[in-house]
C-alpha positions in Angstrom: -4.9 -17.8 4.3 -3.1 -14.6 2.7 -5.2 -11.6 2.2 -6.4 -10.8 -1.4 -5.8 -7.5 -2.9 -7.3 -5.8 -6.0 -6.7 -2.6 -7.7 -8.6 0.2 -6.1 -8.4 -1.2 -2.5 -7.2 1.3 0.3 -4.7 0.0 2.8 -3.0 1.1 5.9 0.8 0.5 6.8 2.4 0.0 10.2 4.8 3.2 9.8 3.3 6.4 8.1 4.7 8.2 5.1 7.1 11.0 5.6 4.3 13.4 4.6 2.0 12.2 7.7 -0.2 10.1 5.6 -0.7 6.4 6.2 -3.4 5.5 3.8 -2.4 4.1 0.5 -4.3 3.4 -3.0 -3.3 0.3 -4.8 -2.9 1.1 -8.3 -1.0 -2.3 -9.5 -0.8 -5.9 -8.1 1.6 -8.3 -9.0 5.0 -9.3 -8.0 5.4 -5.7 -7.2 2.6 -3.3 -5.7 2.3 0.1 -7.1 0.8 2.4 -4.3 -0.3 6.1 -4.4 -0.3 8.1 -1.0 -3.5 9.6 -0.2 -2.2 12.7 1.5 0.5 13.9 -0.8 -0.3 11.8 -4.1 3.3 10.4 -4.1 3.6 6.9 -6.3 5.7 4.2 -5.1 6.5 0.5 -5.8 7.1 -2.1 -3.6 7.9 -5.8 -4.0 5.3 -8.0 -2.7 7.5 -9.4 0.4 8.0 -5.8 1.6 4.3 -5.0 1.1 3.2 -7.8 3.1 5.5 -7.1 5.9 4.6 -3.5 6.0 0.7 -3.9 5.6 -1.4 -3.2 8.7 -5.0 -3.4 7.5 -7.3 -3.0 4.7 -9.9 -0.2 4.8 
């Protein structure tokens, strides 16, 4: 069963962001995920398929 994600959840990816941060806050859920790096405040958009492939664990 796939994991459920909600706005406000914090997640960890397999690889870290170039700034060194590896914790992201979910800002939007749908076909695309909008994420905010908790270290440098960079905001990115990822397609659901790439997000689920990169996802490691929910915090």
